[in-house]
Backbone as a chain_set.jsonl record, in Angstrom:
{"seq": "MTVSTNIEMVGLKDALRDLNKLSPTLRRGITTEYKSIVAPVVNEAKARIPDLPLSGWRYSWTTNSGFKMLPWDPNKAAKQVKAGVSGKKPKEFQGRTSNLAVFFIRWSGTVDTVFDLTSKGVMGRNLGAKWGRPSRVLWPAYEKHKNEVEANVLELAQGAMKQVDKLTRGR", "coords": {"N": [[107.264, -120.957, 194.392], [106.826, -124.101, 195.6], [106.003, -127.485, 195.189], [105.343, -130.584, 196.262], [105.466, -134.456, 196.299], [105.099, -137.245, 197.916], [106.867, -140.157, 198.841], [107.528, -142.058, 200.883], [110.807, -143.775, 201.78], [112.737, -144.886, 203.991], [115.902, -144.613, 204.203], [116.938, -144.627, 201.708], [118.843, -143.462, 200.276], [121.119, -143.854, 201.455], [121.338, -146.268, 201.131], [121.475, -146.534, 197.95], [123.879, -145.209, 197.87], [125.561, -147.148, 199.067], [125.162, -149.17, 197.444], [126.676, -148.033, 195.151], [129.25, -148.21, 195.439], [129.685, -151.053, 195.846], [128.711, -152.112, 193.739], [129.058, -150.524, 190.974], [127.741, -150.991, 188.484], [125.352, -152.049, 188.772], [123.966, -149.711, 190.049], [124.177, -147.558, 188.143], [122.346, -148.814, 186.346], [120.111, -148.361, 187.872], [119.428, -145.985, 187.714], [119.294, -145.444, 184.858], [116.702, -147.103, 184.777], [115.196, -145.659, 186.152], [114.978, -143.381, 184.363], [113.789, -144.203, 182.406], [111.395, -144.819, 183.567], [110.113, -142.19, 184.032], [110.142, -140.88, 181.389], [107.633, -140.477, 180.189], [106.899, -138.209, 181.74], [108.855, -136.546, 181.293], [109.107, -136.04, 178.296], [106.51, -135.167, 177.929], [106.577, -132.486, 179.533], [108.753, -131.349, 177.733], [107.097, -131.036, 175.235], [105.326, -129.091, 176.17], [106.9, -126.715, 176.272], [106.671, -123.428, 175.004], [106.743, -122.154, 171.545], [107.604, -119.452, 171.89], [107.193, -117.57, 174.619], [106.662, -115.03, 175.436], [106.232, -111.854, 173.548], [108.434, -110.416, 173.843], [110.31, -111.82, 174.17], [111.883, -112.634, 172.36], [113.966, -111.011, 171.852], [117.322, -110.077, 172.391], [118.839, -109.824, 175.793], [120.758, -108.838, 178.124], [121.955, -109.173, 181.537], [123.091, -106.839, 183.968], [125.354, -108.142, 185.326], [126.409, -109.231, 182.963], [125.527, -111.698, 182.121], [124.146, -113.735, 179.499], [120.453, -113.484, 179.075], [118.099, -113.931, 177.4], [117.875, -113.849, 174.078], [114.705, -116.015, 173.752], [115.169, -119.456, 173.841], [113.912, -122.344, 172.66], [114.491, -125.076, 171.685], [117.201, -125.24, 173.239], [115.8, -124.985, 175.766], [114.182, -127.062, 175.855], [116.135, -129.04, 175.922], [117.392, -128.787, 178.831], [115.537, -129.957, 180.266], [115.83, -132.55, 182.522], [116.061, -135.886, 183.975], [116.725, -137.55, 186.814], [118.946, -139.102, 189.436], [119.718, -138.866, 192.694], [122.329, -139.742, 195.119], [123.405, -138.113, 197.173], [124.313, -136.583, 200.263], [122.013, -135.407, 202.372], [122.12, -131.995, 203.33], [122.564, -129.357, 205.742], [122.122, -126.098, 206.202], [122.209, -123.115, 207.704], [119.793, -123.383, 208.838], [118.088, -124.692, 206.806], [117.589, -126.992, 204.699], [119.254, -129.135, 201.998], [119.409, -131.128, 199.258], [117.692, -133.137, 199.679], [115.919, -134.749, 198.056], [115.727, -137.708, 196.079], [114.952, -139.033, 193.76], [114.386, -137.332, 190.97], [113.035, -134.809, 188.593], [114.038, -132.113, 186.798], [114.051, -128.822, 185.45], [116.196, -126.778, 184.452], [117.933, -123.701, 184.23], [117.75, -120.249, 184.019], [115.923, -118.267, 182.689], [114.155, -120.144, 181.975], [113.092, -121.103, 184.513], [111.653, -118.816, 185.171], [110.102, -118.322, 183.326], [108.581, -120.668, 183.808], [107.644, -120.213, 186.151], [107.179, -117.789, 187.263], [105.04, -115.353, 188.914], [104.407, -112.829, 190.081], [104.127, -109.627, 189.504], [104.38, -107.56, 186.25], [105.178, -109.058, 184.245], [105.01, -111.735, 185.157], [101.899, -111.474, 185.386], [101.481, -111.147, 182.85], [102.285, -113.637, 181.461], [100.782, -115.458, 182.861], [98.191, -114.771, 182.07], [98.332, -115.459, 179.514], [99.662, -118.133, 179.404], [98.593, -119.387, 181.746], [98.456, -120.513, 185.39], [101.44, -120.665, 187.495], [102.938, -123.659, 188.043], [103.717, -123.987, 184.872], [104.636, -125.713, 182.951], [106.486, -128.137, 184.175], [104.945, -129.281, 186.388], [102.257, -129.718, 185.575], [102.665, -131.658, 183.492], [103.741, -133.842, 185.013], [101.476, -134.526, 186.978], [99.816, -135.169, 184.777], [101.032, -138.107, 184.496], [101.086, -139.145, 187.02], [100.317, -141.403, 188.583], [101.199, -143.698, 187.322], [103.843, -143.22, 187.1], [104.493, -142.779, 190.123], [103.798, -145.277, 191.158], [105.617, -147.081, 189.752], [108.161, -146.17, 190.349], [108.084, -146.491, 193.23], [108.173, -149.22, 193.102], [110.666, -149.65, 191.962], [112.433, -148.137, 193.825], [111.869, -150.089, 195.849], [113.274, -152.544, 194.73], [115.953, -151.797, 194.63], [116.224, -151.287, 197.101], [116.258, -154.13, 197.924], [118.261, -155.02, 196.67], [120.51, -153.946, 197.708], [120.461, -154.861, 200.007], [120.737, -157.681, 199.408], [123.234, -157.642, 198.445], [125.131, -156.896, 200.546], [124.523, -158.443, 202.569], [125.476, -160.847, 201.173], [124.342, -162.598, 200.148]], "CA": [[106.045, -122.233, 194.545], [106.937, -125.469, 195.836], [105.179, -128.534, 195.297], [106.03, -131.576, 196.317], [104.851, -135.281, 196.319], [105.965, -138.174, 198.861], [107.261, -141.524, 198.871], [108.896, -142.368, 201.98], [111.791, -144.833, 201.79], [113.573, -144.725, 204.675], [117.748, -145.205, 204.001], [117.366, -145.053, 200.122], [120.126, -142.553, 200.033], [122.314, -144.651, 202.508], [121.676, -147.806, 199.768], [122.257, -145.922, 196.774], [125.504, -144.713, 198.252], [126.331, -148.571, 199.276], [125.182, -149.98, 196.264], [127.432, -147.515, 194.237], [130.441, -149.033, 196.358], [129.524, -152.347, 195.87], [128.172, -152.677, 192.318], [128.365, -149.01, 190.24], [127.03, -150.954, 187.371], [124.126, -151.73, 189.177], [123.28, -148.371, 190.38], [124.178, -146.827, 186.814], [121.132, -149.448, 186.02], [118.715, -147.706, 188.857], [119.263, -144.264, 187.046], [118.897, -145.541, 183.417], [115.53, -147.448, 184.635], [114.397, -144.272, 186.322], [115.194, -142.477, 183.484], [113.005, -144.649, 181.418], [109.747, -144.691, 184.035], [109.822, -140.923, 183.611], [110.439, -140.627, 180.122], [106.707, -139.678, 179.641], [106.814, -136.689, 182.306], [109.891, -135.221, 180.536], [108.445, -135.656, 177.144], [105.12, -134.281, 178.063], [107.151, -131.373, 179.607], [109.266, -130.891, 176.495], [106.122, -130.646, 174.488], [104.634, -128.288, 176.484], [107.353, -125.673, 175.955], [106.4, -122.717, 173.866], [108.209, -121.44, 170.731], [107.916, -117.875, 172.323], [106.227, -117.553, 176.021], [106.038, -113.471, 175.312], [106.674, -111.373, 172.294], [109.372, -109.304, 173.844], [111.396, -112.688, 174.855], [112.765, -112.869, 171.09], [115.023, -109.926, 171.736], [118.567, -110.325, 173.182], [118.756, -109.166, 176.821], [121.932, -109.416, 178.877], [121.748, -108.929, 182.802], [124.266, -106.181, 184.425], [126.548, -108.82, 185.229], [127.018, -110.195, 181.616], [124.743, -112.971, 181.757], [122.984, -113.435, 178.574], [119.47, -114.226, 179.435], [117.139, -113.852, 176.017], [116.511, -114.222, 173.407], [114.048, -117.573, 174.142], [115.459, -120.982, 172.421], [113.31, -123.682, 172.953], [115.354, -125.894, 171.417], [117.896, -125.23, 174.582], [114.939, -125.002, 177.13], [114.077, -128.341, 175.921], [117.299, -130.124, 176.577], [117.522, -128.45, 180.111], [114.676, -130.838, 180.78], [116.138, -133.849, 182.961], [115.426, -136.545, 185.128], [118.053, -137.752, 187.842], [119.078, -140.326, 190.82], [120.748, -138.521, 193.518], [122.627, -140.354, 196.241], [124.068, -137.011, 197.943], [123.918, -136.706, 201.815], [121.286, -134.187, 203.023], [123.26, -131.157, 203.968], [121.771, -128.438, 206.567], [122.888, -124.596, 206.449], [121.181, -121.942, 208.269], [118.349, -123.676, 209.162], [117.452, -124.877, 205.467], [118.526, -128.676, 204.294], [119.464, -129.299, 200.965], [119.755, -132.413, 198.512], [116.952, -134.277, 200.127], [115.307, -135.779, 196.9], [116.598, -139.135, 195.727], [114.635, -139.124, 192.202], [113.841, -135.866, 190.605], [112.731, -134.242, 187.423], [114.537, -130.716, 186.916], [114.258, -127.763, 184.221], [117.497, -125.796, 184.893], [117.996, -122.907, 183.171], [117.32, -118.832, 184.346], [114.54, -118.07, 182.159], [113.136, -121.244, 181.845], [112.403, -121.159, 185.755], [111.403, -117.561, 185.15], [108.647, -118.815, 182.312], [107.429, -121.841, 184.663], [107.255, -119.959, 187.816], [106.844, -116.356, 187.969], [103.606, -115.132, 189.003], [104.27, -111.522, 190.205], [104.356, -108.27, 188.674], [103.79, -107.354, 185.054], [105.372, -110.391, 183.548], [103.895, -112.788, 185.7], [100.466, -111.371, 184.822], [101.444, -111.456, 181.151], [102.844, -114.858, 181.468], [99.485, -115.974, 183.36], [97.203, -114.754, 181.189], [98.514, -116.173, 178.258], [99.764, -119.654, 179.682], [97.852, -120.01, 182.997], [99.233, -120.315, 186.493], [102.489, -121.346, 187.51], [104.047, -124.063, 187.42], [103.415, -124.088, 183.363], [105.367, -127.056, 182.354], [106.735, -129.326, 185.048], [103.916, -129.621, 187.236], [101.035, -130.426, 184.932], [103.114, -132.648, 182.86], [103.807, -134.6, 186.413], [100.239, -134.479, 187.288], [99.405, -136.331, 183.943], [101.34, -139.227, 184.581], [101.166, -139.095, 188.251], [99.729, -142.732, 189.117], [102.12, -144.907, 187.09], [105.495, -143.033, 187.884], [104.567, -143.052, 191.305], [103.675, -146.613, 191.211], [106.923, -147.686, 189.074], [109.465, -145.613, 191.226], [108.066, -147.396, 194.474], [109.011, -150.604, 192.551], [112.117, -149.277, 191.617], [113.169, -147.869, 195.11], [112.036, -151.162, 196.995], [114.103, -153.201, 194.532], [117.073, -151.037, 195.019], [116.814, -151.707, 198.628], [116.376, -155.142, 198.213], [119.516, -155.4, 195.807], [121.708, -153.464, 198.503], [120.557, -156.072, 201.234], [121.474, -158.978, 199.253], [124.883, -157.708, 198.059], [125.952, -156.398, 201.876], [124.203, -159.724, 203.316], [126.396, -161.896, 200.671], [123.323, -163.835, 199.206]], "C": [[106.595, -123.171, 194.581], [105.829, -126.599, 195.892], [105.859, -129.804, 195.26], [105.113, -132.992, 196.622], [105.788, -136.44, 197.161], [105.857, -139.214, 198.798], [108.148, -141.521, 199.72], [109.647, -143.684, 202.047], [112.784, -144.612, 202.767], [115.135, -145.507, 204.536], [117.697, -145.287, 202.567], [118.607, -144.284, 199.949], [121.318, -143.177, 200.177], [122.413, -146.004, 200.912], [122.061, -147.485, 198.556], [123.779, -146.023, 197.032], [126.411, -146.491, 198.163], [126.314, -149.07, 198.009], [125.809, -149.408, 194.915], [128.825, -147.887, 194.465], [130.511, -150.256, 196.031], [129.379, -152.886, 194.497], [127.796, -151.224, 191.316], [127.626, -149.61, 188.994], [125.472, -150.996, 187.381], [123.333, -150.664, 189.606], [123.174, -147.721, 189.037], [122.395, -147.475, 186.46], [120.022, -148.564, 186.705], [118.487, -146.707, 188.187], [118.884, -144.673, 185.704], [117.228, -146.119, 183.819], [114.677, -146.257, 184.896], [114.325, -143.606, 185.605], [113.845, -142.842, 182.499], [111.315, -144.951, 182.125], [109.434, -142.964, 183.883], [109.866, -140.204, 182.342], [108.877, -139.93, 179.579], [106.236, -138.01, 180.136], [107.734, -136.188, 181.525], [109.407, -135.02, 179.065], [107.322, -134.785, 176.836], [105.753, -132.497, 178.402], [107.923, -130.37, 178.333], [108.28, -130.26, 175.331], [105.453, -129.569, 174.662], [105.697, -126.868, 176.495], [107.089, -124.767, 174.838], [107.504, -122.535, 172.974], [108.677, -120.272, 171.474], [106.736, -117.703, 173.428], [105.464, -116.069, 175.659], [106.805, -112.998, 174.068], [107.939, -111.055, 172.86], [110.817, -110.599, 174.306], [112.344, -113.085, 173.381], [113.835, -112.049, 170.781], [116.191, -110.114, 172.554], [118.319, -109.471, 174.394], [119.639, -109.905, 177.785], [121.712, -108.696, 180.372], [122.824, -107.673, 183.027], [125.495, -106.856, 184.516], [126.856, -109.513, 183.899], [126.373, -111.18, 181.152], [123.689, -112.77, 180.516], [121.522, -114.002, 178.74], [118.696, -114.761, 178.328], [118.135, -113.401, 175.125], [116.182, -115.713, 173.829], [114.553, -118.298, 172.699], [114.766, -121.877, 173.182], [113.739, -124.712, 172.63], [116.412, -126.458, 172.946], [117.206, -125.314, 175.781], [114.763, -126.436, 177.145], [115.077, -129.733, 176.421], [117.683, -129.586, 178.1], [116.429, -129.125, 181.041], [115.29, -132.104, 181.306], [115.774, -134.487, 184.176], [117.041, -137.087, 185.605], [118.036, -138.489, 189.108], [120.013, -139.194, 191.567], [120.855, -139.071, 194.832], [123.758, -139.362, 197.368], [123.379, -136.987, 199.213], [123.42, -135.26, 201.76], [122.168, -133.383, 203.794], [122.078, -129.883, 204.65], [122.69, -127.17, 206.336], [121.856, -123.577, 206.847], [120.116, -121.978, 208.423], [117.299, -124.486, 207.827], [118.377, -126.185, 205.34], [118.284, -128.63, 202.801], [119.393, -130.618, 200.396], [118.817, -133.444, 199.229], [116.234, -135.316, 198.819], [116.14, -136.874, 196.511], [116.315, -139.232, 194.067], [114.032, -137.418, 191.989], [113.893, -135.885, 189.105], [113.297, -132.938, 187.551], [114.544, -130.157, 185.623], [115.32, -126.807, 184.715], [117.46, -124.563, 183.906], [117.318, -121.291, 184.173], [115.936, -118.552, 183.993], [113.826, -119.001, 181.83], [112.451, -121.555, 183.39], [111.649, -120.107, 185.952], [109.687, -117.968, 184.459], [107.823, -119.568, 183.448], [107.073, -121.265, 185.936], [106.771, -118.783, 188.309], [105.585, -116.054, 187.672], [103.168, -113.72, 189.541], [104.787, -110.628, 189.196], [103.956, -108.286, 186.964], [104.274, -108.392, 184.521], [105.104, -111.614, 184.195], [102.441, -112.466, 185.505], [100.358, -111.867, 183.498], [101.574, -112.965, 181.176], [101.22, -115.687, 181.904], [98.529, -115.885, 182.488], [97.454, -115.467, 179.929], [99.064, -117.721, 178.452], [99.479, -120.209, 181.072], [98.867, -120.069, 184.267], [100.342, -121.071, 186.459], [102.334, -122.818, 188.463], [103.052, -124.433, 185.991], [103.572, -125.426, 183.128], [105.466, -128.113, 183.13], [105.738, -129.936, 185.595], [103.128, -130.433, 186.618], [101.628, -131.619, 183.796], [103.5, -134.378, 183.968], [102.322, -135.416, 186.766], [99.449, -135.878, 186.079], [99.912, -137.776, 184.039], [101.705, -139.665, 185.856], [101.086, -140.558, 188.655], [100.988, -143.483, 188.678], [103.594, -144.459, 187.469], [105.508, -143.363, 189.139], [104.637, -144.537, 191.712], [105.087, -147.279, 191.019], [108.246, -147.315, 189.652], [109.116, -146.25, 192.574], [108.386, -148.852, 194.155], [110.358, -150.473, 192.679], [113.04, -148.99, 193.015], [113.083, -149.18, 195.782], [112.699, -152.462, 196.336], [115.438, -152.927, 194.607], [117.509, -151.219, 196.219], [117.014, -153.202, 198.993], [117.837, -155.514, 197.453], [120.566, -155.108, 196.73], [121.724, -154.54, 199.975], [121.123, -157.146, 200.887], [122.896, -158.785, 198.91], [125.477, -157.298, 199.484], [125.797, -157.811, 202.663], [124.992, -160.802, 202.796], [125.48, -162.967, 200.162], [122.976, -163.629, 198.073]], "O": [[107.107, -123.445, 193.496], [104.86, -126.508, 196.646], [106.743, -130.11, 194.46], [104.032, -132.783, 197.174], [107.013, -136.487, 197.046], [104.699, -139.612, 198.674], [109.308, -141.135, 199.574], [109.013, -144.682, 202.393], [113.811, -144.085, 202.342], [115.382, -146.697, 204.734], [118.489, -146.1, 202.091], [119.443, -144.857, 199.251], [122.291, -143.163, 199.423], [123.275, -146.345, 200.103], [122.982, -148.113, 198.034], [124.618, -146.752, 196.502], [127.393, -146.865, 197.521], [127.361, -149.401, 197.453], [125.648, -149.956, 193.825], [129.567, -147.83, 193.484], [131.672, -150.642, 195.891], [129.86, -153.965, 194.152], [126.661, -150.887, 190.981], [126.881, -148.831, 188.4], [124.635, -150.465, 186.652], [122.105, -150.7, 189.535], [122.055, -147.302, 188.741], [121.425, -146.725, 186.355], [119.1, -148.108, 186.029], [117.31, -146.412, 187.978], [117.876, -144.06, 185.355], [116.376, -145.555, 183.133], [113.739, -145.869, 184.2], [113.452, -142.78, 185.87], [113.087, -142.02, 181.985], [110.312, -145.216, 181.462], [108.281, -142.668, 183.566], [109.635, -138.997, 182.279], [108.861, -139.035, 178.735], [105.664, -137.092, 179.548], [107.36, -135.172, 180.939], [109.312, -133.868, 178.641], [107.155, -133.984, 175.916], [105.462, -131.522, 177.71], [107.762, -129.177, 178.074], [108.552, -129.265, 174.659], [104.954, -128.966, 173.712], [105.085, -125.841, 176.789], [107.246, -125.219, 173.704], [108.705, -122.64, 173.224], [109.867, -120.052, 171.698], [105.541, -117.703, 173.129], [104.252, -115.866, 175.589], [107.793, -113.577, 173.614], [108.81, -111.573, 172.161], [111.96, -110.299, 174.651], [113.372, -113.76, 173.433], [114.547, -112.172, 169.784], [115.863, -110.379, 173.71], [117.663, -108.443, 174.229], [119.505, -111.057, 178.196], [121.254, -107.554, 180.318], [123.527, -107.532, 182.026], [126.535, -106.444, 184.002], [127.664, -110.442, 183.93], [126.496, -111.6, 180.002], [122.741, -111.986, 180.467], [121.463, -115.203, 178.476], [118.584, -115.983, 178.238], [119.087, -112.677, 175.417], [117.049, -116.514, 174.177], [114.502, -118.095, 171.486], [115.084, -122.124, 174.346], [113.369, -125.615, 173.38], [116.409, -127.552, 173.51], [117.792, -125.659, 176.807], [115.066, -127.098, 178.138], [114.879, -130.818, 176.968], [118.571, -130.314, 178.544], [116.369, -128.949, 182.258], [115.311, -132.957, 180.419], [115.312, -133.94, 185.178], [118.108, -137.04, 184.994], [117.024, -138.431, 189.807], [120.979, -138.712, 190.976], [119.93, -139.034, 195.643], [124.63, -139.807, 198.115], [122.19, -137.266, 199.362], [124.005, -134.263, 201.336], [122.863, -133.814, 204.715], [121.001, -129.598, 204.127], [123.915, -127.285, 206.297], [120.802, -123.352, 206.252], [119.337, -121.036, 208.28], [116.103, -124.759, 207.921], [119.526, -126.354, 205.75], [117.241, -128.148, 202.358], [119.288, -131.449, 201.298], [119.229, -134.599, 199.34], [116.157, -136.543, 198.885], [117.352, -136.792, 196.706], [117.204, -139.451, 193.244], [113.436, -136.653, 192.747], [114.553, -136.68, 188.437], [113.014, -132.47, 188.654], [114.969, -130.822, 184.678], [114.941, -125.994, 185.557], [116.894, -124.648, 182.816], [116.4, -121.465, 184.975], [114.978, -118.578, 184.767], [112.732, -118.731, 181.334], [111.393, -122.181, 183.46], [110.855, -120.208, 186.887], [108.566, -117.901, 184.964], [106.732, -119.221, 183.899], [106.274, -121.799, 186.705], [106.154, -118.605, 189.359], [105.004, -116.297, 186.615], [101.993, -113.352, 189.54], [105.624, -110.822, 188.313], [103.17, -109.149, 186.573], [103.262, -108.949, 184.093], [104.982, -112.595, 183.461], [101.733, -113.472, 185.471], [99.548, -112.672, 183.037], [100.549, -113.486, 180.736], [100.693, -116.462, 181.106], [97.979, -116.914, 182.096], [96.52, -116.077, 179.41], [98.825, -118.495, 177.524], [99.978, -121.245, 181.511], [100.026, -119.681, 184.118], [100.46, -122.005, 185.665], [101.633, -122.889, 189.472], [101.956, -124.993, 186.023], [102.624, -126.211, 183.117], [104.696, -129.058, 182.957], [105.561, -131.13, 185.351], [103.096, -131.641, 186.856], [100.819, -132.429, 183.343], [103.48, -135.562, 183.633], [102.158, -136.635, 186.795], [98.871, -136.937, 186.326], [99.148, -138.652, 183.632], [102.585, -140.521, 185.943], [102.136, -140.897, 189.2], [101.783, -143.88, 189.53], [104.392, -145.202, 188.041], [106.362, -144.163, 189.519], [105.468, -144.939, 192.525], [105.645, -147.908, 191.917], [109.267, -147.985, 189.497], [110.148, -146.612, 193.139], [108.859, -149.584, 195.026], [111.079, -151.129, 193.43], [114.131, -149.52, 193.225], [114.116, -149.552, 196.339], [112.788, -153.456, 197.056], [116.178, -153.909, 194.657], [118.686, -151.315, 196.567], [117.661, -153.593, 199.964], [118.432, -156.489, 197.913], [121.55, -155.847, 196.713], [122.661, -154.856, 200.708], [121.907, -157.726, 201.638], [123.703, -159.7, 199.073], [126.696, -157.464, 199.438], [126.74, -158.287, 203.296], [125.313, -161.705, 203.568], [125.873, -164.079, 199.81], [122.301, -164.465, 197.472]]}, "num_chains": 1, "name": "protein.A"}
């Protein structure tokens, strides 16, 4: 399940790449400011992470490839909720485009994604019965702080565009 919100700033990724070349300190400042803007969302998401989503998740489980997926560790899960800024160029491969987001909040980790987004099968039904519909953590946290975050991110993006314009014109 993919959910998105749109704030359209044409050329923002290019501007961030240019700003990184002209003044890496200013570019890092934008990342720091963005992280402070979305700190309420990140903190809310971390607070929504349960101690144990399902009773069987306390036991060790290793996949056939050797990846140790479980037991569930809420502290490890909370550490994997992160905000960031990307200046990567969008890439297209086999009709799919990646690296489109400039500003993001990500919850990485296989078992974390399973908990947040699984909706099908026995596990999906059990998670849905106990924790509600997907997304169970990130999207509700964002929705709670949506208005303030969008307004502040728009202001940040416009400020970044002005800084790049100012630096490239030499004013």
